[in-house]
C-alpha positions as CSV (number, residue, x, y, z in Angstrom):
1,M,163.3,-34.2,-53.9
2,T,160.3,-34.5,-56.2
3,S,157.0,-33.0,-55.3
4,K,153.8,-34.9,-56.0
5,K,151.2,-33.2,-58.1
6,I,147.9,-33.0,-56.2
7,P,144.8,-33.1,-58.4
8,L,142.9,-29.8,-58.4
9,T,139.8,-31.5,-57.0
10,Q,141.7,-32.6,-54.0
11,K,143.7,-29.4,-53.7
12,F,140.5,-27.3,-53.6
13,E,138.5,-30.0,-51.7
14,V,135.7,-29.6,-54.2
15,T,133.5,-32.5,-52.9
16,K,133.6,-31.1,-49.4
17,H,132.6,-27.7,-50.5
18,L,129.8,-29.0,-52.7
19,D,128.5,-31.1,-49.8
20,N,128.5,-28.1,-47.5
21,L,126.6,-26.1,-50.0
22,E,124.1,-28.9,-50.5
23,R,123.5,-29.1,-46.8
24,R,123.1,-25.4,-46.4
25,Y,120.9,-24.7,-49.4
26,G,119.1,-28.0,-49.9
27,I,119.2,-30.7,-52.5
28,E,116.4,-29.2,-54.6
29,Y,118.7,-26.5,-55.8
30,F,121.3,-29.0,-56.8
31,K,118.8,-31.1,-58.7
32,S,117.6,-28.0,-60.6
33,S,119.4,-26.7,-63.7
34,K,120.1,-23.3,-62.0
35,P,123.7,-22.3,-61.8
36,L,125.1,-21.9,-58.3
37,E,125.3,-18.1,-58.8
38,D,121.5,-18.0,-58.9
39,F,120.9,-19.2,-55.4
40,V,124.1,-19.2,-53.3
41,N,125.3,-16.2,-51.3
42,P,128.3,-14.8,-53.3
43,L,130.3,-14.4,-50.1
44,D,129.8,-18.0,-48.9
45,A,133.2,-19.5,-48.2
46,D,132.3,-22.8,-49.9
47,Y,131.0,-21.0,-53.0
48,L,134.2,-18.9,-53.2
49,M,136.3,-22.1,-53.1
50,I,134.2,-23.6,-56.0
51,M,134.8,-20.4,-57.9
52,A,138.5,-20.6,-57.2
53,Y,138.5,-24.1,-58.5
54,R,136.6,-23.0,-61.7
55,N,139.1,-20.2,-62.2
56,A,142.1,-22.7,-61.8
57,L,140.5,-24.8,-64.6
58,G,140.3,-21.8,-66.8
59,G,136.7,-20.8,-65.9
60,F,133.5,-22.2,-67.2
61,S,129.8,-21.6,-66.8
């Protein structure tokens, strides 16, 4: 039995979490050059999933 590798973007549902953050915080933040950390609640579940995705990639700013 072989297991399929699921791309990290699907595994972490990145698009869904970014859409949720955009709806909650507004598009103006996402059009700005500010990093997520500057305007998102650090305990937001969608934000935490995005951070988990970043960490899985090896982290980046």
